[in-house]
C-alpha positions in Angstrom: 25.0 4.6 -8.0 25.7 8.2 -6.8 26.8 8.8 -3.2 23.6 10.6 -2.3 21.6 7.7 -3.7 23.6 5.3 -1.6 22.9 7.6 1.4 19.3 7.6 0.5 19.1 3.8 0.4 21.0 3.5 3.7 18.8 6.1 5.4 15.5 4.5 4.1 16.7 1.0 5.1 17.4 2.3 8.6 14.0 4.0 8.8 12.3 0.8 7.6 14.0 -1.3 10.3 13.3 1.2 13.0 9.6 1.7 12.0 8.7 -1.9 11.4 10.8 -3.1 14.4 9.1 -0.5 16.6 5.7 -1.6 15.4 6.4 -5.2 16.0 7.7 -4.6 19.5 4.8 -2.4 20.5 2.2 -4.7 19.0 3.7 -7.7 20.7 3.8 -5.9 24.0 0.2 -4.9 23.6 -0.9 -8.4 22.6 0.8 -10.1 25.6 -0.6 -7.6 28.0 -4.1 -8.3 26.7 -3.4 -12.1 26.8 -2.4 -11.8 30.5 -5.7 -10.1 31.2 -7.6 -12.7 29.2 -5.8 -15.5 31.2 -6.7 -13.8 34.5 -10.3 -13.5 33.4 -10.4 -17.2 32.5 -9.0 -18.1 36.0 -11.6 -15.9 37.6 -14.4 -17.5 35.6 -13.2 -21.0 36.5 -13.2 -20.2 40.2 -16.6 -18.6 39.9 -18.0 -21.7 38.2 -16.7 -24.0 41.0 -19.0 -22.1 43.4 -21.9 -22.2 40.8 -21.6 -26.0 40.5 -22.2 -26.7 44.2 -26.1 -26.6 44.0 -26.1 -29.0 41.0 -23.8 -31.4 42.9 -25.7 -31.4 46.1 -29.4 -31.6 45.1 -31.2 -34.7 43.6 -31.5 -34.7 39.9 -28.7 -32.1 39.7 -26.9 -33.9 36.9 -29.5 -33.1 34.3 -29.6 -29.5 35.3 -25.8 -29.4 35.2 -25.8 -30.6 31.6 -28.3 -27.8 30.7 -26.0 -25.3 32.5 -23.0 -26.5 30.5 -25.1 -26.0 27.3 -25.7 -22.4 28.3 -22.0 -21.9 29.0 -21.2 -23.3 25.5 -23.1 -20.3 24.0 -20.6 -18.1 25.7 -17.6 -20.1 24.4 -17.1 -21.8 27.8 -16.8 -25.5 28.1 -16.7 -27.9 31.1 -16.0 -31.4 32.2 -17.1 -32.3 35.7 -16.1 -35.6 37.4 -17.1 -36.8 40.8 -14.7 -39.6 41.8 -14.5 -41.5 38.5 -18.0 -40.7 37.3 -18.4 -38.0 34.6 -21.3 -35.8 35.4 -21.1 -33.5 32.4 -18.7 -33.1 29.5 -19.1 -30.7 26.5 -15.4 -30.1 25.8 -14.7 -29.5 22.0 -11.5 -31.7 22.2 -9.5 -33.8 24.5 -6.8 -31.9 26.3 -3.7 -34.1 26.5 -2.1 -32.0 29.2 -4.9 -32.1 31.7 -3.2 -34.6 34.0 0.1 -32.7 34.0 -0.7 -29.0 34.1 -3.5 -27.0 35.7 -3.3 -24.2 33.1 -2.4 -24.1 29.4 -3.1 -22.1 26.3 -3.9 -24.7 23.6 -4.5 -24.3 19.9 -7.0 -26.7 18.3 -7.3 -26.3 14.6 -7.9 -22.6 13.9 -9.2 -21.9 17.4 -7.3 -21.1 20.7 -8.4 -22.0 24.2 -7.4 -21.4 27.8 -7.5 -24.8 29.5 -7.7 -25.1 33.3 -7.7 -28.3 35.3 -8.6 -28.2 39.0 -9.6 -30.7 41.8 -11.2 -30.0 45.1 -12.9 -32.1 47.8 -16.6 -31.8 48.7 -17.8 -31.7 52.3 -18.9 -35.4 51.8 -15.2 -36.2 51.1 -16.0 -36.8 47.4 -13.3 -35.7 45.0 -14.5 -33.4 42.2 -12.4 -32.7 39.1 -13.2 -29.8 36.9 -11.7 -29.0 33.4 -12.6 -25.6 32.2 -12.0 -24.4 28.6 -12.7 -21.0 27.2 -12.2 -20.0 23.5 -10.0 -16.8 23.2 -9.6 -16.9 19.4 -11.1 -13.4 19.1 -8.0 -12.0 20.9 -5.8 -13.5 18.2 -8.0 -12.3 15.4 -7.9 -8.8 16.8 -4.2 -9.0 17.1 -3.9 -10.1 13.4 -6.2 -7.3 12.2 -4.3 -4.7 14.3 -1.0 -5.9 12.8 -2.3 -5.7 9.3 -3.6 -2.2 9.9 -0.3 -1.1 11.5 1.7 -2.6 8.6 -0.5 -0.9 6.0 -0.1 2.4 7.9 3.7 1.8 8.1 3.9 1.2 4.4 2.0 4.4 3.7 4.3 6.3 6.0 7.4 4.8 4.4 6.2 5.6 0.9 5.5 9.3 1.9 8.8 9.6 3.8 10.8 8.0 0.9 9.3 10.5 -1.6 10.0 13.4 0.7 13.5 12.2 1.6 14.4 11.5 -2.0 13.3 14.9 -3.1 15.1 16.6 -0.3 18.4 14.7 -0.7 18.3 15.2 -4.5 17.8 18.9 -4.0 20.6 19.1 -1.4 23.2 17.1 -3.2 22.4 18.3 -6.8 24.4 21.5 -6.2 27.4 19.5 -5.1 27.4 17.7 -8.5 27.0 21.0 -10.3 29.9 22.6 -8.4 32.2 19.6 -9.2 31.6 20.3 -12.9 32.1 24.0 -12.4 35.4 23.5 -10.5 36.8 21.3 -13.2 36.7 24.0 -15.9 38.8 26.7 -14.1 41.2 24.1 -12.6 41.8 22.8 -16.1 42.4 26.3 -17.3 44.8 27.1 -14.5 46.7 23.9 -15.1 47.0 24.7 -18.8 48.3 28.3 -18.3 50.7 27.1 -15.6 52.2 24.5 -18.0 52.4 27.2 -20.6 54.4 29.4 -18.3 56.7 26.5 -17.3 57.7 26.1 -20.9 59.9 29.1 -20.3 60.4 30.1 -23.9 57.6 32.7 -24.0 57.5 36.4 -24.1 56.8 38.7 -21.1 53.4 39.7 -22.5 52.4 36.1 -22.8 53.4 35.4 -19.3 51.4 38.5 -18.1 48.3 37.2 -20.1 48.7 33.7 -18.7 49.1 35.1 -15.1 46.0 37.2 -15.6 44.0 34.2 -16.7 45.2 32.2 -13.7 44.2 35.0 -11.4 40.7 35.3 -12.9 40.1 31.5 -12.8 41.4 31.4 -9.2 38.9 34.2 -8.3 36.2 32.2 -10.0 37.1 29.1 -7.9 37.0 31.3 -4.8 33.5 32.5 -5.6 32.4 28.9 -6.1 33.9 27.9 -2.7 32.2 30.8 -1.0 28.9 29.7 -2.6 29.4 26.2 -1.2 30.0 27.6 2.3 26.9 29.8 2.1 24.9 26.8 0.9 26.3 24.8 3.8 25.0 27.5 6.2 21.6 27.3 4.6 21.4 23.6 5.0 22.4 24.0 8.6 19.7 26.6 9.1 22.2 29.3 10.1 20.5 32.6 9.2 21.0 35.8 11.2 18.4 38.5 10.6 19.5 42.0 11.3 19.8 45.6 9.9 22.1 45.9 7.0 23.7 49.2 5.9 23.1 49.6 2.1 26.2 51.8 1.7 28.5 49.1 3.1 26.8 46.5 1.1 27.2 48.5 -2.1 30.9 49.0 -1.3 31.4 45.2 -1.0 29.6 44.6 -4.3 31.7 47.2 -6.1 34.7 45.3 -5.0 33.5 42.4 -7.2 32.0 44.6 -9.9 33.8 47.9 -10.3 31.6 48.9 -13.2 28.4 48.4 -11.1 26.3 51.6 -10.7 24.6 51.7 -7.3 21.8 54.0 -6.0 20.6 53.9 -2.4 17.1 55.2 -1.6 17.1 53.3 1.7 19.7 53.5 4.4 19.0 50.1 5.9 17.7 46.7 4.8 16.7 43.8 7.0 18.1 40.2 6.5 21.2 38.1 6.7 24.1 40.2 5.4 26.3 37.3 4.2 23.4 35.6 2.4 22.1 38.9 0.9 25.7 39.7 -0.4 25.9 36.2 -1.9 22.5 36.6 -3.5 23.4 39.9 -5.1 26.8 38.8 -6.1 25.4 35.7 -7.9 22.6 37.7 -9.6 25.1 40.4 -10.8 27.6 37.8 -11.9 25.0 36.1 -14.1 23.7 39.2 -15.7 27.1 40.9 -16.2 28.1 38.1 -18.6 25.7 39.7 -21.1 27.1 43.3 -20.7 28.5 45.6 -18.1 25.8 48.3 -18.2 24.4 47.2 -14.9 22.8 49.3 -12.2 21.6 48.4 -8.7 19.0 50.3 -6.7 18.1 49.8 -3.0 14.6 50.9 -2.0 12.9 50.5 1.4 11.6 47.0 0.7 12.8 46.3 -2.8 16.2 45.7 -4.6 16.3 46.2 -8.3 19.1 45.0 -10.5 19.0 46.2 -14.1 21.1 45.3 -17.1 20.2 47.2 -20.3 22.2 44.7 -22.5 20.6 41.5 -21.1 17.5 39.7 -22.4 15.9 36.3 -21.6 13.6 34.1 -23.6 10.1 33.6 -22.2 10.8 29.9 -21.4 13.9 30.9 -19.4 12.0 33.6 -17.6 9.4 31.0 -16.5 12.2 28.7 -15.3 13.9 31.5 -13.3 10.6 32.7 -11.9 9.9 29.2 -10.5 7.2 28.1 -12.9 9.4 25.1 -13.9 12.3 23.2 -12.5 15.7 24.4 -13.4 17.2 22.0 -16.1 20.8 21.0 -15.4 21.9 22.2 -18.9 20.4 25.7 -18.1 22.6 26.3 -15.1 25.9 25.1 -16.5 28.3 28.0 -16.1 26.5 29.4 -13.2 27.8 27.1 -10.5 25.5 27.2 -7.5 24.0 30.5 -8.6 20.4 29.6 -9.6 19.6 27.1 -6.8 21.5 29.2 -4.2 19.6 32.3 -5.1 16.3 30.5 -4.8 17.2 29.0 -1.5 18.3 32.4 0.0 15.1 34.0 -1.2 13.0 31.2 0.2 14.8 31.3 3.6 14.1 35.0 3.9 10.5 34.7 2.6 11.2 37.2 -0.1 10.2 37.1 -3.8 12.6 37.0 -6.7 11.2 38.1 -10.1 12.9 38.4 -13.5 11.3 40.4 -16.4 12.3 41.8 -19.7 11.8 45.6 -19.7 9.7 46.8 -22.7 12.3 49.6 -23.4 15.0 47.0 -23.5 17.1 45.2 -20.9 16.5 42.8 -18.0 15.2 43.7 -14.6 15.7 41.4 -11.6 13.6 42.5 -8.6 13.9 41.3 -5.0 10.8 42.1 -3.0 11.5 42.3 0.7 8.3 42.8 2.8 8.9 44.7 6.0 9.8 42.3 8.8 
């Protein structure tokens, strides 16, 4: 497993723990808050029923009316047992509560139903002792909690799937250039090592030493460009972009330091963007096209930069890839280091447009369209 894939798995695992853990904590807090309110409501109902029972206990024939009253309460998922002294006046409890002699309040599960159970005793004015056991079904609260949990879990799974897809794509796009640059660094380093060993043999002519030294210098320059590209890409990942006016004359001078044969024409004195990123963009574009020939010209217009190589030509499929119609295959960017993805990222950050086209008269034109800021 690659390093970025391990980082992806670790990041997603952390996100899953945080998301599902947060959902569980919030849902449990909400449930117990609602349960407290439900218990308070049951206590209030029990006290209210004690006052409602008084007329039934005081009048003649009240026991029959009390039983009818208990039947009405049963329709509201409320159940009573009323005892005077040792005589049971009414009892429609759905089950026997084992803890009624020990505790005055409990939440009891009976089968698939849940009840609040309250036991209370008080003394009538006639010194008769009245015991009341009140039960209220609160299973709807638990059903609601279960449904809420299922909905939240389903939403969390959807969020995780979306985040995982986005994160996977982003991390793959971010770390892919690192893999490419590793391959690109290996080639010049191998070349430098080979020429250095060749010089160390000692038994070679001066012209061979000069040739080997030239090759070492060229490969070292190539490594330096790759490292600069990595630094630029790092700034892009960090969102470091400084938009300001850029003098085209100074920009052209820097480019000619890399490409002495480059022909530059300036029709605009200033451009607007990040100077370091624009220099990196033009250097990579020029480097790629200069491999096909050195008849390269660069023109700065007010809102357009045009790079033209009369010796270069691309196949239609490659044009589609470079113009963003298709993803860039790894085998197509070998030898370009970070060039292709870096150019795309710089253009995207500036909200510019990068277009490649084969000129009918011959040659390749690379156009950077830079709308006025």
